[in-house]
Residue frames relative to the residue before (quaternion, step in Angstrom):
aa qw qx qy qz dx dy dz
X 1.0000 0.0000 0.0000 0.0000 0.00 0.00 0.00
X 0.7519 0.3569 -0.1886 0.5212 3.60 0.98 -0.82
X 0.5098 -0.7022 0.3867 0.3121 3.56 1.27 0.35
X 0.3672 0.6916 -0.5218 0.3386 3.51 1.06 0.82
X 0.0104 -0.8556 0.5139 -0.0619 3.59 0.10 1.32
X 0.6416 0.5706 -0.3305 0.3919 3.56 1.19 -0.35
X 0.5588 0.6506 -0.3818 0.3446 3.57 1.19 -0.31
X 0.7809 0.2708 -0.1253 0.5489 3.57 0.83 -1.05
X 0.2913 -0.7782 0.5003 0.2433 3.60 1.11 -0.51
X 0.4464 0.6922 -0.4658 0.3233 3.61 1.17 0.38
X 0.6297 0.4573 -0.3264 0.5365 3.60 1.27 -0.34
X 0.4747 -0.6995 0.4471 0.2922 3.58 -0.85 0.96
X 0.5498 0.6253 -0.3880 0.3951 3.60 1.23 -0.30
X 0.5287 0.6364 -0.4317 0.3593 3.60 1.20 -0.15
X 0.5444 0.6269 -0.4117 0.3756 3.60 1.24 -0.31
X 0.5721 0.5840 -0.3731 0.4386 3.61 1.17 -0.56
X 0.6815 0.4877 -0.2724 0.4727 3.56 1.05 -0.92
X 0.5807 0.5624 -0.3598 0.4659 3.58 1.19 -0.62
X 0.6488 0.5171 -0.2912 0.4764 3.54 1.03 -0.90
X 0.6571 0.4846 -0.3023 0.4919 3.56 0.92 -0.94
X 0.6411 0.5302 -0.3497 0.4308 3.63 0.87 -0.72
X 0.6811 0.5025 -0.2922 0.4452 3.49 0.88 -1.02
X 0.6582 0.5152 -0.3052 0.4562 3.57 1.01 -0.78
X 0.6505 0.5117 -0.2958 0.4771 3.51 1.04 -0.99
X 0.6867 0.4859 -0.3196 0.4362 3.62 0.81 -0.93
X 0.6130 0.5274 -0.3577 0.4671 3.62 1.03 -0.66
X 0.6407 0.5217 -0.3199 0.4637 3.59 0.84 -0.93
X 0.6921 0.4895 -0.2816 0.4495 3.57 0.84 -1.04
X 0.6778 0.4796 -0.2865 0.4780 3.57 0.92 -0.87
X 0.6622 0.5206 -0.3192 0.4343 3.62 0.89 -0.79
X 0.7593 0.3194 -0.1858 0.5356 3.55 1.17 -0.58
X 0.4349 -0.7204 0.4473 0.3029 3.59 1.25 0.22
X 0.3769 0.7141 -0.4853 0.3355 3.56 1.01 0.97
X 0.2170 -0.7863 0.5688 0.1055 3.57 -1.20 0.63
X 0.7664 0.3507 -0.1654 0.5122 3.57 1.13 -0.63
X 0.0777 -0.7917 0.6056 -0.0218 3.51 -0.99 1.14
X 0.1853 -0.7605 0.6085 0.1303 3.59 -0.68 0.98
X 0.1198 -0.7811 0.6091 0.0666 3.56 -1.09 0.79
X 0.0756 0.7959 -0.5860 0.1320 3.49 -0.64 1.21
X 0.2465 -0.7334 0.6033 0.1934 3.57 -1.32 -0.09
X 0.6035 -0.5276 0.4205 0.4251 3.61 -1.20 0.16
X 0.8252 0.0105 0.0574 0.5618 3.60 0.88 -1.02
X 0.6642 -0.5004 0.3555 0.4266 3.60 -1.20 0.29
X 0.7580 0.4220 -0.2529 0.4282 3.63 -1.13 0.54
X 0.5316 0.6547 -0.3999 0.3588 3.59 1.30 -0.07
X 0.5757 -0.6349 0.3739 0.3545 3.63 1.16 -0.19
X 0.3171 0.7952 -0.4782 0.1961 3.60 1.22 0.33
X 0.6646 0.4824 -0.3238 0.4698 3.60 0.95 -0.67
X 0.6106 0.5256 -0.3423 0.4835 3.57 1.10 -0.67
X 0.6217 0.5154 -0.3193 0.4959 3.60 0.99 -0.76
X 0.6858 0.5296 -0.2969 0.4013 3.52 0.74 -1.07
X 0.6972 0.4666 -0.2479 0.4846 3.52 0.91 -1.03
X 0.6784 0.4736 -0.3140 0.4657 3.60 0.81 -0.81
X 0.6491 0.4869 -0.3410 0.4747 3.57 1.00 -0.76
X 0.6078 0.5576 -0.3441 0.4485 3.64 1.01 -0.70
X 0.6668 0.4751 -0.3042 0.4869 3.62 0.90 -0.84
X 0.6603 0.4933 -0.3255 0.4634 3.56 0.91 -0.85
X 0.6556 0.4967 -0.3330 0.4612 3.62 0.92 -0.76
X 0.6710 0.5255 -0.2883 0.4364 3.58 0.89 -0.92
X 0.6023 0.5439 -0.3648 0.4564 3.67 1.13 -0.51
X 0.5950 0.5702 -0.3639 0.4341 3.61 1.15 -0.38
X 0.4730 -0.6707 0.4913 0.2917 3.61 -0.68 1.06
X 0.8506 0.1551 -0.1374 0.4833 3.55 -0.90 0.85
X 0.6140 0.5053 -0.3784 0.4738 3.56 1.13 0.56
X 0.1125 -0.8028 0.5854 0.0144 3.53 0.16 1.36
X 0.0810 -0.8222 0.5629 -0.0250 3.51 -0.63 1.23
X 0.0844 -0.7455 0.6593 0.0497 3.47 -1.18 0.84
X 0.1031 -0.7519 0.6491 0.0518 3.54 -1.02 0.92
X 0.1654 -0.8009 0.5754 0.0114 3.54 -0.90 1.07
X 0.2718 -0.7455 0.5875 0.1586 3.64 -0.70 1.02
X 0.0459 0.8003 -0.5914 0.0876 3.57 -0.32 1.29
X 0.4018 0.6380 -0.5349 0.3814 3.57 1.15 0.54
X 0.1399 -0.8412 0.5204 0.0454 3.61 0.06 1.28
X 0.6419 0.5153 -0.3248 0.4657 3.56 1.20 -0.42
X 0.8049 -0.0197 0.0368 0.5919 3.63 1.01 -0.75
X 0.0704 -0.8255 0.5598 0.0147 3.55 0.38 1.32
X 0.0040 -0.8513 0.5244 -0.0180 3.55 -1.00 0.78
X 0.4711 0.6911 -0.4522 0.3098 3.60 1.19 -0.14
X 0.6445 0.5168 -0.3462 0.4446 3.61 0.87 -0.79
X 0.6857 0.4586 -0.2834 0.4892 3.54 0.87 -0.93
X 0.6219 0.5177 -0.3653 0.4602 3.72 0.93 -0.66
X 0.7586 0.3838 -0.2263 0.4754 3.60 0.86 -0.78
X 0.4652 -0.7019 0.4310 0.3243 3.51 1.30 -0.08
X 0.4852 0.6589 -0.4274 0.3844 3.66 1.06 0.69
X 0.2623 -0.7314 0.6098 0.1563 3.52 -0.96 0.92
X 0.3104 -0.8044 0.4796 0.1630 3.57 -0.25 1.36
X 0.3940 -0.6777 0.5545 0.2792 3.52 -1.09 0.71
X 0.7842 0.1477 -0.0864 0.5965 3.56 0.89 -0.95
X 0.2750 -0.7637 0.5663 0.1432 3.47 -1.35 0.17
X 0.5297 -0.6374 0.4655 0.3106 3.54 -0.88 1.01
X 0.6604 0.5216 -0.3085 0.4434 3.57 0.84 -0.97
X 0.6435 0.4864 -0.3179 0.4983 3.68 0.89 -0.73
X 0.6522 0.5230 -0.3152 0.4492 3.58 0.90 -0.90
X 0.6820 0.4799 -0.2862 0.4718 3.58 0.95 -0.88
X 0.6658 0.4526 -0.2997 0.5120 3.56 1.26 -0.19
X 0.6447 -0.5481 0.3076 0.4352 3.57 1.29 0.28
X 0.6382 0.5135 -0.3710 0.4375 3.68 1.00 0.16
X 0.8270 0.2244 -0.1764 0.4844 3.60 -0.93 0.96
X 0.4749 -0.6361 0.5311 0.2961 3.42 -1.42 -0.18
X 0.6065 -0.5862 0.3686 0.3906 3.63 -1.01 0.56
X 0.6273 0.5661 -0.3469 0.4071 3.58 1.03 -0.78
X 0.5958 0.5825 -0.3452 0.4320 3.60 1.22 -0.50
X 0.6616 0.5466 -0.2674 0.4382 3.57 1.28 -0.43
X 0.7038 0.4638 -0.2134 0.4940 3.55 1.36 -0.35
X 0.1035 -0.7574 0.6446 0.0036 3.57 -1.03 0.98
X 0.2785 -0.6992 0.6291 0.1943 3.51 -1.11 0.79
X 0.0822 -0.8379 0.5387 0.0309 3.60 -0.59 1.11
X 0.7510 0.0825 -0.1253 0.6431 3.57 1.33 -0.12
X 0.7468 -0.4119 0.2809 0.4402 3.55 -1.29 0.23
X 0.8082 0.2440 -0.0865 0.5289 3.50 0.90 -0.99
X 0.6942 0.4776 -0.2649 0.4688 3.62 1.23 0.19
X 0.0277 -0.7727 0.6329 -0.0394 3.53 -0.75 1.10
X 0.1752 -0.8021 0.5693 0.0434 3.59 -0.87 0.96
X 0.2108 -0.7328 0.6314 0.1411 3.57 -0.90 0.96
X 0.1610 -0.8394 0.5171 0.0460 3.61 -0.50 1.24
X 0.1176 -0.7492 0.6514 0.0251 3.45 -1.34 0.62
X 0.0517 -0.8160 0.5753 0.0226 3.51 -1.14 0.80
X 0.6144 0.5630 -0.3258 0.4465 3.54 1.35 -0.07
X 0.2517 -0.7139 0.6351 0.1536 3.46 -1.10 0.91
X 0.0884 -0.8548 0.5110 -0.0187 3.52 -0.47 1.29
X 0.4258 -0.7295 0.4594 0.2748 3.55 -0.89 0.77
X 0.7499 0.3514 -0.1818 0.5302 3.61 1.11 -0.85
X 0.1351 0.8582 -0.4881 0.0838 3.51 1.02 0.79
X 0.6232 0.5505 -0.3545 0.4276 3.58 0.95 -0.74
X 0.6241 0.5421 -0.3198 0.4629 3.55 0.97 -0.87
X 0.6709 0.4972 -0.2943 0.4648 3.57 0.98 -0.97
X 0.6767 0.5127 -0.2957 0.4379 3.60 1.00 -0.72
X 0.6867 0.4125 -0.2397 0.5485 3.48 1.46 -0.22
X 0.5713 0.6282 -0.3493 0.3962 3.59 1.30 0.04
X 0.7317 -0.4485 0.3021 0.4151 3.59 -1.35 0.11
X 0.5796 0.6092 -0.3682 0.3968 3.54 1.11 -0.58
X 0.6220 0.5441 -0.3556 0.4365 3.62 1.00 -0.68
X 0.6115 0.5449 -0.3413 0.4612 3.56 1.00 -0.84
X 0.6494 0.5040 -0.3046 0.4811 3.59 0.89 -0.91
X 0.6458 0.5310 -0.3033 0.4572 3.63 0.90 -0.97
X 0.6726 0.4962 -0.2828 0.4706 3.57 0.93 -0.99
X 0.6719 0.4871 -0.3167 0.4594 3.59 0.95 -0.90
X 0.6233 0.5206 -0.3458 0.4701 3.60 1.06 -0.66
X 0.6279 0.5398 -0.3271 0.4554 3.61 0.97 -0.83
X 0.6326 0.5272 -0.3444 0.4508 3.62 0.99 -0.68
X 0.6288 0.5614 -0.3445 0.4132 3.56 1.10 -0.75
X 0.5957 0.5895 -0.3458 0.4221 3.59 1.23 -0.40
X 0.3596 -0.7818 0.4324 0.2693 3.57 1.42 0.06
X 0.2041 0.8132 -0.5285 0.1336 3.58 0.75 0.91
X 0.4212 -0.6426 0.5690 0.2929 3.53 -1.31 0.47
X 0.7813 0.0155 0.0005 0.6239 3.56 1.14 -0.63
X 0.1124 -0.7573 0.6375 0.0862 3.57 -1.23 0.67
X 0.1704 -0.7597 0.6233 0.0721 3.53 -0.82 1.12
X 0.1171 -0.7790 0.6131 0.0593 3.56 -0.94 0.93
X 0.2629 -0.7679 0.5755 0.1000 3.50 -0.64 1.25
X 0.1122 -0.8362 0.5366 -0.0179 3.57 -0.15 1.35
X 0.5620 -0.5512 0.4709 0.3983 3.66 -1.20 0.21
X 0.6652 -0.4902 0.3892 0.4071 3.53 -1.34 0.26
X 0.5542 -0.6631 0.4034 0.3009 3.64 -0.94 0.81
X 0.7163 0.4518 -0.2661 0.4604 3.62 1.05 -0.66
X 0.6366 0.5711 -0.3275 0.4016 3.58 1.21 -0.29
X 0.7699 -0.0852 0.0494 0.6306 3.62 1.36 -0.32
X 0.5596 -0.5979 0.4505 0.3556 3.53 -1.30 0.02
X 0.2820 0.7888 -0.4965 0.2273 3.61 1.25 0.24
X 0.7041 0.4676 -0.2870 0.4507 3.59 0.65 -1.06
X 0.6487 0.5385 -0.3083 0.4405 3.57 0.93 -0.95
X 0.6705 0.5104 -0.2801 0.4598 3.55 1.08 -0.88
X 0.7077 0.4653 -0.2572 0.4653 3.51 1.13 -0.66
X 0.5799 0.6626 -0.3724 0.2933 3.63 0.94 -0.83
X 0.5988 0.5416 -0.4119 0.4223 3.73 0.90 -0.41
X 0.6506 0.5277 -0.3061 0.4522 3.58 1.21 -0.34
X 0.6669 0.4410 -0.2982 0.5214 3.64 1.24 -0.10
X 0.5081 -0.6333 0.4987 0.3035 3.48 -1.29 0.59
X 0.7993 0.0455 0.0294 0.5985 3.61 1.00 -0.78
X 0.1679 -0.7726 0.5982 0.1303 3.51 -1.31 0.26
X 0.2429 -0.7472 0.6088 0.1101 3.52 -1.11 0.96
X 0.1520 -0.7911 0.5885 0.0691 3.62 -0.55 1.13
X 0.2202 -0.7614 0.6074 0.0531 3.51 -0.78 1.31
X 0.1502 -0.8690 0.4667 0.0666 3.55 -0.19 1.22
X 0.8061 -0.0024 0.0155 0.5916 3.65 1.07 -0.47
X 0.4881 -0.6202 0.5319 0.3070 3.53 -1.16 0.68
X 0.8030 0.2665 -0.2073 0.4910 3.59 -0.97 0.78
């Protein structure tokens, strides 16, 4: 229903995500990068669908510990997309409530997901605040081979622009399909 085709590989469309995974991994390895931001110009381009499918494709690769983090603080959707009821929330943590480890769930051997459920008005300020540094430091303790950050669309706020200096590379999803 949510177009997550890379998890079970029963849908033939998973091949496109395998190809994307291989290209992204090569680029990341060639440049010694570990963090990839994923955003879009506007809402509805499919960035969360790309983020989650790419995460499952990456995690299927032996020795590729993958962490995907929902940093769309205006319209978080990874938890809903995956059908997970989060215990903690990245938005609440960035506001000073809870611990970063409460926001993360291991859903497969090689896949950990940082969940968010709060729609926040002052998201850009939170993404530039001290809580983000602590969140990123915690993410590094998970020993990931790659971290994917699902960001909000670039034209809906300055959230993505404020976060991008924290990522090694960015994948811009321009259109669904």
